[in-house]
N, C-alpha and C positions, 0 to 999 in steps of 0.2 A: 504494500500500500504506500502511503506517502505522508509527508509531514511539514511542520513549519511553525514559526513564531514571527510576529510582526516586527520587523526592524529594517534599518536602512543606512545609507549615507556615507559621506566622506569623513576622513579623520581630521579632527581639529588641528589647524596649525596654531601653535601656542600664541595667545594674544596677551599683550601687556598694556596697562594704562593706569592713570591715576583716577581718583574718584571725581575730580572736577577740573583737572587741567592736564596738559600733555605730559607724557612720561614714556621714556624709551628704554628703561632698565630691563635687563633680561629676566625671564621667569626663573624663580629659584629652584623649582622642582617640577617634575612631570606629574600631570594629573593621574589619578588612579585609573587602571584599565581593567576591563573584564577579560578574563581568559576563558575562551570557549574551545571545545574540541572540534574536530573536523566536521562531524555531523551537524553540530549547532551552527557552524559557519555556513553550511549549505542552506540551512533553514533561514538564517538571517538574510541571505541574498534573495531567497524566494519571497520572504515576507515583505521585503521592501517594495516589491512590485504590487503586492496586495494593498499596501498602504496608499500608493499612488492611485491605484484603480478605485479604491473606495472613496478617496478624497474627490476624485473626478466625478464619480456618480453623485455624491452628495452635493457638490457644486452645481451640477446640472439640474438637480431636482429642487433645491431650496430657493426660496425667494428672499431669504434674510440678507441684510447688508453685512452682518457680522455672524460668523459661525466658526465652530471649532469641533474637531473630532479627536478621539484618542484611538489610533489604530491599535495600540498596545492593549487597551481595555477590550476592544471588540475581539481581538485575537484570542485573549485569554478566555473570554466568555464562550466563544465558538470552539476553542480547544477543549474545554470541559464538555460541551455538548457533543462534540465529535466522538468522544469516548463512548457514547451511547448509540452511535450510528453504525449501520452495517450495509453490506452489498453496495448497490448503486448510490445510496445516500452517502455512504462513507466516501465513495469515489468523488462525489460532488464536492464534499468538504476539501478533499485533497486538491482537486483542480482549482477551486476558488482561492484557497490559501497557498497554492503553489508549493505543496509539500514534497513534490517529486517522488523519488523512490525510497524515501526513508520509511522505516517501520513505525507502527503506532507507538511502540515503546520508545523509539529514538525521539519521536516528536515530544512525548510526555517528558522524557528526561531533559530535553532541551528547554522546554518551558520552565521546569523546576530549576535548572542550572542558571538560566537567565534571571529568574525572579530572586533567587537566593543572593545573587551578586549585585543586582541593581539596587536593592534596598540598603546595602551596606557600603556603597561606594564612597560617599562623601559625607563626613560628619557635619559639614556646613550646610547640607541640603537635607530637608525633611522630605522623605519620599517613601511611600508605602503602597503595597499592592495587597488587596484582600479579595478572597473568593468565597462564595457560599452557594449552597444548594438547598432549596426549600421544596419539600414534596408534601403532597396532600396526606392528611392524617389517614392511616390505614392502607395507603396505596403501596402495592408491592414493588419494590425497587431491588434490582439485583445487587448482591453484596459486592461483586466485582466492580460494578460501575461506581459505587460509593467509595470503595477502598482505593481504586485507581485515582479518583479525583482528590481524595484526602492525601494520598501519598505524594502526588506530583504537583498538585495545585494548592496544597494546604487548605483545602476547602472546608469550611464549617458546614456540616450537614445537619439540617433540622427538619423534623416532622412537624407540620403545622395544620391546624384545622382551618382550611381555606374558607369555610362558611362562617367563621367567627368574624363579627363586624370589626374586630381589632386587628385582623390579619394583615390588612394593607398597611396599617400604621406600624406594625411590628417589622415588616420587611423594609418599609421606608426608614424606620428608625435605625436599622442596621446600616443602610446606605449612608444616612446622615452622619452616623458615628464614624464610619470609615473614611468619610470625605471631609471631616472637620466641619460639618453642617453646611457645606457648600453646595451639595446636591440634595435638594429637598423635594418632597412630594412627587417622587419620580413615578411610582406605580399608582395609577389612578383607580383601578378596580381589579378584582379577581373574578373572571368569568366562571360559570358553574362547571364547565368541563376542563378547567385548568388543572393539571396534575403536578407541575413542577416549574420552579424558577431557578435558573442558573445565573448568578450575578457576579460581576467583577466590579471592584471599586478601586480607584487610584487617587492618591493625594500627593501633591508636589508643592513645596514651599521653599524658595531659595532666594537669597540676596544676590544681587549682582556682584561679581568679583570687584568691579569698580562702579560704585553707585553714582547715579546722577545727583547733581547738587540741586536741591529744591529751590534754592535762591535763583537759579538760572532758568527755571521753568517759566514759560511765558505763553500767552495766547497768540494764535496765528491761524491763518486760513488752511483748511483741508479741502482739497478739490475733489468733490464726489464724482463729478463728470465734467464734460465740456460746458454744460449748461449752468452749473452752479457750484457753490462751496458752502461749507459750514465752518465753525471755529472749533479749535481743539487746544488743549494745553500741551505744548511741546516741551519735553524734557531734553536737556542738552548735556553732552559729555564729549570731551576731546581726548584722544589717545591713540595707542597702537592697537588696531583691530584687524582681524582677518577680513579682507576686503576683496570683492569680486565685481568686475565690470565686463559685460559682454553685450552682444547685440540685442539680447532679450531682456536683461534686467541688470540692476546693480544690487549688491547685497553686502550686509555686514553680519558678523558673527560675534555675539556678546556672551562671554562666559559667566557662569554662576559659580559661587563658592571657590573650590580649588580647580576649576576648569574641567571638572568631570562631566558637567552638563552645560549646554549652551542654547541660546536662541539665535536662529538664523532669520533675518528679515530680508525679504525679497521685494524690491520695488521695480515694477515694469518700466522698460525703457520706451521713450518716444510714444508712438501710438498704440503700443501693446497694452493689453489689459491683464488683470489677474486671471481671467478666463482663458486667455491665450496661453499663459504660462502653465496653467493646470492641464490644458489639452496636450501640452508637449511633455508633461512629466512621465517619465518611466525610469527604470533602473539605469540604463545606459546613458540617457540624456542627463540625468542628475550628475553622474560622474563626469561627463563632458563639460557640463556647465562650470563645475568647480575645480577642474584640473589646473587652472592657471590662477587660482586664488593666492593671495600673498598678504603678509602683514604690512599695513601702511598706517601712517598717522591720519586719522579721519575724525571729523567732527560729526557726531551723530545727533540728529534732532528727531526724536521719536515721540509721537503723541501718546499720552496716557490713555489706557482703555480698560474697561471692565464690563463684562457681559456674560450672560449664560445662553446656552443653546440646547434645544431638545428636538430630537427627530426620531421618527420611526424608520429603521433601516431595512425594512422588508423589501421595498422596491430596489434600492441599490444592490442588496445582496442577491436578489432574484436576477437582476440584470447581469450580475457577474457570473451567474451560473448555478446558484444554490436553490433554484426553483423547486426541485424535488423535495427538499427538506421542509418546504412550506405547503406541501400538497398532501392529499390523501394517499399518495403512493410512497410516502416517506417510510423508511425502515429504521426505527429506533429500538430494535429488539435487544440491543445490548443495555438498554435501560430496564426494560421489562419485556419478556417474551409474550407474544400473542396479543399485545395491545396495539391499536391503531393510533400511534402518536405522530404529531407533526409540530413544527415551529409555527406558532400563531403570530407572535410579535417579537421583534428585536428592538428594544427601546434603548436609545442612547442619549445621555445628557451630560453636558460639560459646563465648566465655569472657569473663567480666567480673569485675573486682576494684575495688570502690569503698571507699575508706578516707579518712583525714583529709587526706592530701596531694593526692589526685586520683583519676583513674580510668584503669585499663588494660583494654582490651577488644580482642577479636580475633574474626574470623569467617572461615569458608571455605565455599565451595559447590562441590560436584563434580557435574557432569552426565555421567553414564555413557551412552555410546552403544553399543548392541549391534547385531549383524546378526542378522536372524531366522533365517538359516541361518549355517552357519558360526557584718472588723468595726469601725467607729468610728475614733477617734484612738488607741485603746489598741493596744499592740503585740500582734498575734496570735501564737499559737504554732502552728507547723506541725509536728506530731509524727506521723511516719509509723509508727504503732504497730499497723497492720493491713495486710493485703495491699494493694499499691499497684502502679501502672504507672510506667514511665519511658521517656523518649525522649532519645537523644543526637543532636543535629542540628547542621548548619551553618546559620548564622543569616541570611546574606544571601539564600540561596535557600530555606531551610527543608528542605534535603535530610535525610532520615532516614538516619543511619548505623546505629543500633541501636534496637530497641524491645523492651521486656521487662516481665516481671511478677516481683515478689517476694512470694511467699506464705509463705515460711519463711526468714527471714534467717539465713544461716550464714556464719561466717568462720573457716575453718581454714587450716592451713598448706598 
């Protein structure tokens, strides 16, 4: 069969700066790195492609100005669900997630390997991954399915009376706790034929390695399109950053903590739009885009932004090839034999707050299972004053934690 974990990208060229003014001193130490075996490396390459594909599908289907997904969160939720799939349904998971020829065991081992290392990489970054499985009171679930997800995903497994009026609040309470109250009221209702919820929750909180000086933040225009603009609060910092310029976009990479994690901001060039960039994104294109990146002294002017996003991922995942898992023809016999189970909803919700000190972000993914019955030497200025994309990633593997677009920067309470 086949396997994978969502991750991607280029390795960070070490960046150095001061918190409020120019600095060209060398970095004192290399950031921590994840060490993965050969099989896990194969999965990372495959999962990067899934991240690009899912981001493209969400972009095509959403009408929101601002949105963000966590490919990592979706991958972990689908990975747990895949452990219950069999036959052509399992094949569909492998194809959509690009797991290649890896065995189911190798996939699970890679998920565990990555999770164990990600959450302990940088003591200056608060990062957590939590998984849980909730199944209907009295419903028969195979021990192997439960044991596998406990062993490789550290999943908390709970039996719950779905008819209890408090059941929705209990599940939402777990999500809120694991995301530091950033993802709230995610599950709206529990249908009568629901038998299981597989949930992933991610929380990320990190200060910039070089913070923006609040006294330098000032209001300025943000050009939504050719027809108009709004105003935004632009944070400013100047220093040595990994910088990229090509025909499609300019980009800067801003490290967090000890440079283990970073944010890449991509600003379309000329007449190009964020949609143009997303349509071009794939594994090989990403590598080509950033192969000539270099550390340069750059003045960054980035708008503060904070927003939440919630979407049903059914259509994007169906478009990518997972249709059978959402149909009456699904085979989830490795959850429980003899039952006609299918995925009814994949709910995804995210939150991000980007300001002078750093970034706080969270994401959660719910898979609901139902039963069918029952330039030059001069200092360039990187001013993100029109819609832009961003990626928050782990740098030794390039794993995508979050991917988003800002089309209307807002920062409220």
